[in-house]
Legacy VTK file of the C-alpha trace (Angstrom):
# vtk DataFile Version 3.0
C-alpha trace
ASCII
DATASET POLYDATA
POINTS 157 float
0.000 0.000 0.000
1.335 3.398 -0.926
1.621 6.008 1.811
0.119 8.717 -0.418
-3.075 6.696 -0.744
-3.432 6.489 3.042
-2.987 10.218 3.714
-6.466 11.353 2.595
-7.997 9.027 5.197
-6.388 11.060 7.970
-7.041 14.524 6.564
-10.649 14.553 7.764
-9.613 13.505 11.250
-7.196 16.417 11.803
-8.849 19.562 13.174
-8.171 22.923 11.551
-5.736 25.228 13.339
-8.587 27.301 14.745
-10.479 24.231 15.942
-7.326 22.867 17.493
-6.506 26.158 19.204
-9.997 26.717 20.542
-11.138 23.151 21.033
-14.253 23.844 18.954
-15.974 21.255 16.821
-16.298 22.151 13.164
-19.643 23.536 12.013
-19.807 23.262 8.235
-20.752 26.890 7.593
-24.281 26.937 8.954
-26.000 29.878 10.637
-24.441 29.103 14.034
-20.981 29.049 12.498
-21.562 32.350 10.699
-22.869 33.941 13.904
-19.745 32.725 15.736
-17.545 34.166 12.975
-19.423 37.485 13.234
-19.003 37.631 17.017
-15.319 36.660 16.817
-14.743 39.315 14.156
-16.438 42.000 16.268
-14.223 41.064 19.175
-11.093 41.420 17.019
-12.346 44.746 15.612
-12.981 46.084 19.115
-9.478 45.092 20.217
-7.611 46.284 17.110
-9.693 49.184 15.727
-6.635 51.443 15.905
-4.718 49.320 13.376
-4.670 51.257 10.095
-3.933 48.007 8.273
-7.078 46.260 9.509
-8.869 45.059 6.378
-11.357 42.375 5.433
-8.454 40.213 4.238
-6.356 40.651 7.381
-9.382 40.021 9.575
-10.323 36.856 7.685
-6.750 35.562 8.082
-6.841 36.225 11.832
-10.084 34.282 12.105
-9.030 31.433 9.812
-11.990 31.927 7.465
-12.246 32.990 3.858
-12.998 36.563 2.905
-16.363 35.433 1.522
-17.313 33.596 4.734
-16.513 36.708 6.742
-18.543 38.948 4.445
-21.463 36.508 4.505
-21.438 36.448 8.325
-21.640 40.259 8.463
-24.307 40.397 5.749
-26.505 37.995 7.738
-26.067 40.274 10.755
-27.267 43.222 8.667
-23.974 45.115 8.397
-20.526 44.917 6.824
-16.987 44.638 8.138
-16.234 48.227 7.107
-19.417 49.595 8.716
-18.633 47.786 11.963
-15.024 48.964 12.006
-16.149 52.513 11.260
-18.755 52.426 14.059
-16.240 51.157 16.621
-13.729 53.827 15.603
-16.298 56.636 15.730
-17.687 55.581 19.125
-14.187 55.338 20.595
-13.291 58.747 19.111
-16.410 60.259 20.695
-15.381 58.812 24.072
-11.874 60.242 23.720
-13.209 63.671 22.734
-15.538 63.650 25.716
-13.155 62.217 28.307
-9.739 63.621 27.349
-8.056 66.802 26.224
-6.057 65.039 23.508
-5.759 67.056 20.295
-8.108 65.953 17.515
-5.143 64.930 15.332
-3.897 62.597 18.064
-7.353 61.105 18.543
-7.560 60.555 14.781
-4.317 58.565 14.852
-5.333 56.639 17.960
-8.494 55.344 16.278
-6.789 54.336 13.044
-6.885 57.408 10.784
-3.715 58.708 9.135
-5.062 62.189 8.406
-7.034 64.350 10.811
-9.032 65.933 7.955
-10.202 62.497 6.819
-11.101 61.668 10.417
-12.990 64.957 10.923
-15.043 64.367 7.776
-15.879 60.785 8.817
-16.725 61.905 12.356
-19.045 64.652 11.099
-20.853 62.205 8.792
-21.281 59.669 11.583
-22.202 61.953 14.510
-23.634 64.947 12.646
-21.204 67.465 14.158
-17.464 68.075 13.784
-15.145 66.700 16.485
-14.437 70.158 17.924
-18.153 70.862 18.367
-18.656 67.394 19.916
-15.971 68.254 22.453
-17.562 71.634 23.277
-20.899 69.890 23.865
-19.120 67.594 26.332
-18.853 70.616 28.648
-15.153 70.421 29.439
-15.287 67.072 31.229
-11.702 65.973 30.598
-9.805 63.410 32.625
-6.509 63.857 30.751
-6.265 60.206 29.757
-3.442 59.091 27.505
-3.894 57.523 24.078
-3.535 53.778 24.245
-5.135 53.462 27.672
-7.494 50.555 28.196
-10.078 50.758 25.427
-13.719 50.606 26.365
-15.299 47.635 24.697
-18.514 48.273 22.850
-21.246 45.755 23.267
-21.737 43.453 20.311
-24.764 44.097 18.149
LINES 1 158
157 0 1 2 3 4 5 6 7 8 9 10 11 12 13 14 15 16 17 18 19 20 21 22 23 24 25 26 27 28 29 30 31 32 33 34 35 36 37 38 39 40 41 42 43 44 45 46 47 48 49 50 51 52 53 54 55 56 57 58 59 60 61 62 63 64 65 66 67 68 69 70 71 72 73 74 75 76 77 78 79 80 81 82 83 84 85 86 87 88 89 90 91 92 93 94 95 96 97 98 99 100 101 102 103 104 105 106 107 108 109 110 111 112 113 114 115 116 117 118 119 120 121 122 123 124 125 126 127 128 129 130 131 132 133 134 135 136 137 138 139 140 141 142 143 144 145 146 147 148 149 150 151 152 153 154 155 156
């Protein structure tokens, strides 16, 4: 008997790297699996929202799923990866504007934007007011927190 002929018999018995790492049984892509992928992806987004290189491809690699599986999981949840990442970044930026005296440019960088003008435009579209006006509405409640302090986790949708 050739060894190559015996190998395919064992392939189905070996768990994937994610299954092995997490001790999870494999769900063949059903609704429960997609919901788990969605929740895992949200958790990664909430932890790494400040990474400017966070993309659908990098996220799918971190989760050991294909790009299409990741997109399908978000579509079933009624959103997209980009919308979720944007929402997490904008909510964290609003918290920083409210709770700190960090300059807007520094807040922009701390939530994953390279350019403060791009951040200000995105913030205004999301919240309806520019970052400076958001801060004024906060009423001067600043705790002088530093960028990179423990991030507040947003509850999953």
